[in-house]
C-alpha positions as CSV (number, residue, x, y, z in Angstrom):
1,M,13.9,127.7,78.9
2,N,10.8,126.3,77.3
3,I,7.9,124.6,79.0
4,E,9.0,121.3,77.6
5,N,12.4,121.6,79.4
6,I,10.6,122.8,82.6
7,T,8.3,119.7,82.5
8,K,11.3,117.5,82.1
9,L,12.9,119.0,85.1
10,A,9.7,118.4,87.0
11,D,9.8,114.8,85.9
12,I,13.3,114.4,87.0
13,I,12.3,115.3,90.6
14,N,9.9,112.4,90.6
15,A,12.3,110.0,89.0
16,K,15.1,110.8,91.4
17,G,13.0,111.3,94.5
18,L,14.2,114.8,94.9
19,S,12.2,117.5,96.7
20,A,13.4,120.3,94.5
21,I,15.8,121.1,91.6
22,E,17.1,124.5,90.4
23,V,18.9,125.1,87.2
24,G,20.2,128.3,85.5
25,D,20.9,129.5,82.0
26,G,22.8,132.8,82.1
27,E,20.8,135.2,84.3
28,N,17.6,133.0,84.0
29,R,17.1,130.6,86.8
30,I,14.2,128.3,87.7
31,R,13.6,126.3,90.9
32,I,10.9,123.5,90.8
33,E,9.8,122.2,94.2
34,K,7.6,119.1,94.8
35,G,4.2,119.6,96.2
36,T,4.1,123.4,96.0
37,S,1.8,125.5,94.0
38,A,2.7,127.9,91.2
39,V,3.5,131.0,93.1
40,P,6.5,133.3,92.6
41,A,9.3,132.7,95.2
42,Q,10.6,135.5,97.3
43,P,13.9,136.9,95.8
44,A,17.1,136.4,97.8
45,A,18.4,139.4,99.5
46,S,21.6,139.4,97.2
47,Q,19.6,139.1,94.0
48,S,19.9,142.2,91.7
49,Q,16.7,143.9,90.7
50,T,17.3,143.0,86.9
51,Q,17.5,139.4,87.6
52,A,14.3,137.3,87.1
53,N,12.7,135.9,90.2
54,P,12.6,132.1,90.4
55,I,9.2,130.4,90.4
56,S,7.9,127.2,91.9
57,I,6.0,124.8,89.6
58,P,4.1,121.7,90.7
59,V,5.6,118.5,89.3
60,S,4.0,115.7,87.1
61,E,4.4,112.0,87.4
62,S,6.5,110.9,84.3
63,T,10.2,110.0,84.7
64,P,12.9,110.8,82.1
65,D,16.6,110.4,83.0
66,I,17.9,113.0,80.6
67,I,17.1,116.7,79.9
68,D,17.2,117.9,76.3
69,T,18.2,121.6,76.0
70,S,19.0,122.9,72.6
71,H,19.9,119.5,71.4
72,H,22.5,118.9,74.1
73,H,21.8,115.7,76.2
74,I,22.6,116.3,79.8
75,D,22.9,113.2,81.9
76,I,22.4,114.5,85.4
77,N,23.7,111.4,86.8
78,N,27.3,112.2,85.5
79,M,27.3,115.9,86.2
80,I,30.4,117.2,87.8
81,E,30.4,120.4,90.0
82,I,33.5,122.6,89.9
83,K,33.8,124.4,93.2
84,S,35.7,127.5,94.2
85,P,38.9,126.6,96.0
86,L,39.1,130.0,97.6
87,V,37.2,133.3,98.4
88,G,37.5,136.2,95.9
89,V,36.2,138.0,92.9
90,Y,35.1,135.8,90.0
91,Y,36.2,136.9,86.6
92,A,35.1,135.1,83.5
93,A,37.7,136.5,81.2
94,P,41.4,137.5,81.5
95,S,40.4,141.2,81.0
96,P,37.2,143.3,80.7
97,D,37.5,143.5,76.9
98,A,38.7,139.8,76.3
99,E,36.5,136.9,75.4
100,T,35.4,134.6,78.2
101,F,37.4,131.5,79.0
102,V,34.3,129.3,78.8
103,S,30.6,129.4,78.1
104,I,27.7,127.1,78.3
105,G,28.4,124.4,75.7
106,S,32.2,124.8,75.8
107,K,34.2,121.6,75.7
108,V,37.0,121.6,78.2
109,K,40.0,119.3,78.9
110,K,41.8,118.7,82.1
111,G,44.0,121.6,82.8
112,D,42.0,124.2,80.8
113,I,41.5,127.6,82.4
114,L,37.8,128.1,83.4
115,C,38.1,131.5,85.2
116,I,40.2,133.7,87.4
117,I,39.4,134.4,91.1
118,E,41.1,137.5,92.5
119,T,42.1,137.3,96.2
120,M,44.2,140.0,97.8
121,K,45.2,141.4,94.4
122,L,46.5,137.9,93.3
123,M,44.9,136.5,90.1
124,N,44.3,132.8,90.5
125,E,43.6,130.8,87.5
126,I,41.1,128.0,88.2
127,T,41.5,125.0,85.9
128,S,39.4,122.1,85.1
129,E,40.3,118.8,86.8
130,H,38.1,116.9,84.3
131,D,37.4,116.6,80.6
132,G,33.8,117.4,79.7
133,E,31.2,120.0,78.5
134,I,30.2,123.1,80.5
135,V,26.4,122.8,81.1
136,D,26.0,125.6,83.6
137,I,27.8,128.6,85.0
138,C,26.7,129.3,88.5
139,I,28.1,132.7,89.1
140,K,28.2,136.0,87.3
141,N,31.3,138.0,86.3
142,G,32.4,140.3,89.1
143,D,30.5,138.4,91.9
144,I,32.3,137.2,95.1
145,A,33.0,133.5,94.9
146,E,32.7,131.8,98.3
147,F,35.0,128.8,99.3
148,G,33.3,125.7,98.1
149,Q,30.7,127.6,95.9
150,V,29.7,125.8,92.8
151,L,31.2,127.7,89.8
152,F,30.6,125.3,87.0
153,K,28.7,122.1,86.2
154,L,30.0,119.9,83.5
155,V,29.2,116.5,82.0
């Protein structure tokens, strides 16, 4: 994530009247809070030591509606969150050596398999209920997915 994208996120906070916004790209995450100074945030208790700590950045006063990340236009007004329908272990691929079902930028159609959640030794395929493009994967392979936890964001 470059400084231009960070500035655009800060601008969205002002445009939408939000107090904070948090986005992720793989293991990198950034949280921007309105009215705070640029100080590192405390890592969550469940964060791994290899994961970068989120930082807080003060916001500016301009107002874009769209973020431009790597030539992908993400309209945050039409973002769809795909949540976990059950508790279990999240798997991004059908087997450890297989390719992941989806990645950021993947185009999906209704019914496409997004991931597997293992519950009580049962492998549950989680499918998309919408057509769109994956813009964020909010969980890491092997992590525990909680009921209602956001797994993916798509537009």
